[in-house]
C-alpha positions as CSV (number, residue, x, y, z in Angstrom):
1,X,3.6,17.1,-49.7
2,X,1.9,15.3,-52.6
3,X,-1.2,13.2,-52.7
4,X,0.6,10.6,-54.8
5,X,0.2,7.1,-53.4
6,X,3.4,5.4,-52.2
7,X,2.4,2.1,-53.8
8,X,1.4,1.7,-57.4
9,X,-0.6,-1.6,-57.0
10,X,-2.5,-3.4,-54.3
11,X,-0.2,-6.3,-54.7
12,X,2.8,-4.1,-53.7
13,X,0.8,-2.9,-50.6
14,X,0.0,-6.5,-49.7
15,X,3.6,-7.6,-50.1
16,X,4.9,-4.8,-47.9
17,X,2.3,-5.5,-45.2
18,X,3.0,-9.2,-45.3
19,X,6.7,-8.6,-44.8
20,X,5.9,-6.3,-41.9
21,X,3.5,-8.6,-40.1
22,X,5.0,-12.1,-40.8
23,X,7.1,-13.2,-37.8
24,X,10.6,-14.4,-38.2
25,X,9.5,-17.8,-36.9
26,X,6.9,-18.1,-39.6
27,X,9.4,-17.0,-42.3
28,X,12.0,-19.4,-41.0
29,X,9.4,-22.2,-41.0
30,X,8.5,-21.4,-44.6
31,X,12.1,-21.3,-45.7
32,X,12.7,-24.7,-44.2
33,X,9.6,-26.1,-45.9
34,X,10.7,-24.7,-49.3
35,X,14.2,-26.0,-49.1
36,X,13.0,-29.5,-48.3
37,X,10.0,-29.6,-50.6
38,X,10.0,-32.3,-53.3
39,X,7.3,-33.2,-55.8
40,X,7.6,-36.9,-55.1
41,X,4.7,-38.9,-56.5
42,X,2.4,-35.9,-56.6
43,X,1.0,-34.2,-59.6
44,X,2.9,-31.0,-60.5
45,X,-0.2,-29.0,-59.7
46,X,-0.3,-30.3,-56.1
47,X,3.4,-29.6,-55.7
48,X,2.8,-26.1,-57.0
49,X,0.0,-25.4,-54.6
50,X,2.1,-26.3,-51.6
51,X,5.1,-24.4,-53.0
52,X,3.0,-21.3,-53.6
53,X,1.8,-21.3,-50.0
54,X,5.3,-21.3,-48.6
55,X,6.8,-18.9,-51.1
56,X,4.5,-16.1,-50.0
57,X,5.7,-16.5,-46.4
58,X,9.4,-17.0,-47.2
59,X,10.3,-13.5,-48.4
60,X,12.6,-15.0,-51.0
61,X,13.1,-13.2,-54.3
62,X,12.1,-14.6,-57.7
63,X,15.6,-15.9,-58.6
64,X,15.8,-17.9,-55.4
65,X,12.2,-19.2,-55.7
66,X,12.8,-20.4,-59.3
67,X,15.9,-22.2,-58.1
68,X,14.1,-23.9,-55.3
69,X,11.2,-24.8,-57.6
70,X,13.5,-26.5,-60.1
71,X,15.2,-28.3,-57.3
72,X,11.9,-29.7,-56.0
73,X,10.3,-30.9,-59.2
74,X,11.1,-34.2,-61.1
75,X,14.3,-33.9,-63.1
76,X,12.4,-34.3,-66.4
77,X,10.5,-31.1,-65.6
78,X,13.4,-29.0,-64.4
């Protein structure tokens, strides 16, 4: 047995714990929010803040998140 840590960064530990403790209902709710989220008349920063909140809970990978982000912002920004 080694004394080597299983995780290299605190971020990786936090992500693993979040995936373990987030309920499927919370994850489903976050996924629904992300798929319907649109920038609308808001500033990009306001859109990003809401997007960032839901992305943490969704469990989606980076490729899916980028796709959903582009889908939600104004066409001129995507």
